[in-house]
N, C-alpha and C positions, 0 to 999 in steps of 0.2 A: 502457655496455654495448651500446647501439644502435650506436655508432660502431665498436666492436670487431667486432660482428656483421657490419656492412656491409663493413668492410675484409676480414674473413675470407671472406665470400661473393665479394667482388670478386677477391681473389687466387685463390680456388678456381676461379672461372669462367675466369679468365685462363689458369691452368695446364691446365684441362681442355680448353679450346678452342684452345690454341696448337698449330698443326700441326707445329712444330719438335720438340715432345716425342716424336712418333711413338709414341703409346701402343700401337699395334698391334704394333710391334716389341718394345716392353718386355714386353707380354703373351706374345709368342712365345718370348722367351728366359727368361722367369721360371721355367718348369719344364723348361728344356732339360736333357738328361741330364748335360752337363758342369757346368752350374751346380749342380744338385742334388748331384752328386758333390763339388763344392767346399764345399757347405753341410755335408755329412757330415764332410768333413775338418776344417772349422772347428769343428764340435761336438767331434770327437775331440781336437783340439788344446786346446780350452778345458778339457775334462774332465781330460785327462792333466796339463796344466800346473797347473791349479788344485789337483788332488789332491796333486801334489808340493809346491806352495806351502803348502797347509794342514798337511800332515804335517810338513814342514820348519819351518813357523812355530811349531807347538806345541812341537817339540823345542827350537828356538832360544829360545822364551820361557821354557821351564822351565830351560834352561841359564843364561839371563840372570838369573834369580831365584835361582840357586844361590849358596850362601855361599862356594863355592870360587872364588877370584879367577881361576884359570886357565880354568875352564869358563865363567864369566861374561864374562871378557875375550875369549875366543875367539868367543862369540856376538856380543858388541858389535862386534868387528872384522869379522865376516861382514856384519852389518847395515850397518855404516859403508861397506863397500866396495860392496855391491850397490845401496844406496840412493844412493850418490854418483856412480855412473856410469850413463849413459843405457842403456836396455834395447836400443836399436838397436845400440849399440857392443858390447854383450854378445852379441847374436845374431851379429854379424859375427865376433867373436872365436871363438865356437864353430864357426862355418862354416869358418874358416880355421885350426882348431886343428892340422891336420896339418902346417902349416908349422913349428910349434914342436916337435911330438911326432910324428915320422914313424911311430913304432911305440909302442904301449902295451904295456908289459911288467909282468907280475904274478908275484910269487914271494916269496922271502925278502928282507926289507929288507937292503940292502947285501950281498946274497948272490946265489945263482943264481936266474935267472928261468925260470919254467916255461911261462908263457902269453904268446904274442906276438900282438897284434891290431893290424890296420891301422885307424887312425881313420876313413879314408875309407869303409871297409866297415861301420862301426858307426854313426858319426855322420852319418846321412843328413839330407836337408833337413827331414824330419818330426822327427827326433830333435833337430836343431839348435834348432828352434822350441820344442819341449817343454822341453829343457834350459835354454835361454836365458830363456824366460818363467817356467818353474817355479822356477828358482833365484832369479830376481829377485823373484818373488812371495813366496817364503819370507821375505825380509827384511821386506817390508811386513806380512805376516801375523803375524810374530813380535811386532811392536809392537801389533797389534790384539789378539792373544791375551794378551799381557802386560798390556794395559790391562784386559781382562776379568778376569784373575786377580787383579789388584790391587783391583778393585772389590768382591770378596768379602771379607767381614769376616774379619780374621785370627783372631778367636776361634774360628771354626768349624774352621779348620785345627788350632789348638792343642787343641781338644776331641777331634778325631779322633786326633791323635797320642797324647793321654793315654789313649785307649781301646785303644791298642796297634796302630793302623794305621801302616803305613809311609808315608813321604813320597809314594811313587808311588801307593799306594792312596788316600791322602787327596786327591791331585791328581785321580785318575781318578774317584772316587766322590763326593767332596764339593765340590771347588772348581770343576772344569770344568763339571759340569752347571748350576751356578748362574751361572757366567760366560758361558754361552751367550747369555743375554739381552743382554749387552753386546757379545759377539763377533759375533753373527749379522748385525745390520744392516750393519756395514761389510764383513763377508765377502761378503754379497750384492752390495754395490756393487763389490767387487773382482772378483767373478765376472763381472758385467756388463762391467766394464772389460776383463777378460781376453778376453772374447769379441771385443771390438772391437780389442784389441791384437794378436790373431792376424793381423790384416791386414798386420802388418809382415813376414810371411812372403813378401810380394810382393817384398821387396828381395833375398831369396836364392832367387828362382825357386821358390817353394813351390807347393803345389796346393790352397791354401785358396780361399775364395769370391772374394776380391778378385783373387787371382792368376789364377784361371780366367777371371773376367769380363774382365780386362784382356788376357789372351791372345786371347780371342774378339774384343775390340774392335780389337786390332792387326791382325786378319785382315779384318774387315769395315768398319773405320773408324767404327763407331757407338759412339763413346766415351761420350757422355753417356747414351745409352740403357742401356748396360751398367752404368754407374755407378748409374743409377736402379734397375736390377735388383738390384745388390748392396746398395744402401741399403734396399730393401724387405725383403730377406731379413734384414739386420741388425736392422731394426726389429721384424720378426716374432719373431726369436729372443730379442731383449732383452725384448720384451713377455712372452714365456713365462717368462723368468727373473724379471721383476717380480712376476708372479702367484705363482710358487713361493716367492719371498722373502717375500711378504706372509703366506702361509699358514704358513711356517716360523716367522716372528716371532710369529704369533698362537699357534702351538702352544707355544712356549717362554715365552710370557707368561702361561700358565695359573696359575702360582703367584704372580705378582706383582700381580695385580689381581683384584678381586671379580667383575667382569664383563668378558668378552672383547670386543674391538671387533667390530662386525658385519662379516660378509663382504660383498663387493659385491652378491651375490645377495640377502642378507638386507636390505641397504639398499634395493634396488629393490622388494622385497616390502613393506617398511614404507612406502615412499613411495606405492605403489599403494593399500595399505590405508588410509593416512591420507587420501588424496584421496577414496576412497569414503566413509570415515567423515565427512569434512567435508561431502560432498555430501548424505549422508543426514541429517546434523544440521541443516544450513541449509535443506534443502528445505521442510519444513513451515512454516518461518517466512516463506517467500515468499508463502504463501496468505493472502489477505485475510480477516480474520475479519468475520463479519456483525455489524452493529450491533444491539444489543439494543433 
C-alpha cells in the first residue's frame, strides 16, 4: 500500500510540475465556448443514438423470441450484420449513402412515387452519427434485453396468459419490469461506451467534443493540451453516468433484496459515525484507574 501511495504521489507531482503540460492553457480552453458547444453536441448524440438503440433493441429481442420463424430470422439477420461489421465502416456507409441512392423515393411499392428527398439534405453529419451509432447499438441492446427476458421465470408469463393477458401485455407488465434488474447494468455500460464512441464523429468532420478540440488544435498547434481538455470533459460526463447508473440499479434492486446497498453518502456518514463511536468507546479505557 505504501509503495502504491508513493508511486501515485510521485506521478502526480511529476504531472503537476511539468511545464510542458501548460496547465494554464488547459484551464483556458476548458470552458471555451466552442468546447462547451461540442460537449452539448456530444450529449445530444449520446442520448439520441442510445434512445434509438434501446427502442430497437427491445423490438428486436421480442422478435427474436417470437415463435414465427420469419420474424425471429429477420431479427437474427439484423443482429448478425450489425454486430459483424465495424461501427466506423457503418458511419462511413451512411455518410456516403448518396452515392448509392441519389434520391429517396416514397410511395406505392412497385408503383408511383409521391415523395422525393435528397439524402444529402436529410442525412447530415449529425444524423449520420445518430443513425450509425443507433442502429449499431440496437443489435447489442437486443442481446442484452433478450438475456434479461430469458432470466424471468417462464411460469410467470404462462400465469399471465392464463389470466387473459395478451403476449404484449404480459411482456410489458410482467416480464420487462422484472428483467430490468438484469438489463440495466449492461445498458449503463453501453451508454457510457456510447458517450465515448461519439468521438468517431471526428472522422466525418462532426461537431462533437473531440472534433471541436482537434479543430482548435489545428489552428494553434496545442494538440496535447486540447486532448487533455477533451479527456477531462469525457471523464466528467462518464462520472455523471456512473452515478446515475448506480442509483438506477439501486432503484430496481428494491424487490430482489431485503436491504438495499448504501449510497456513497450513507457510507461516508456510517464511516464518520463509526469513528466517533469507536473514539467514545475506547476513550474511558485509556484513563488509568486508581489502585485501591
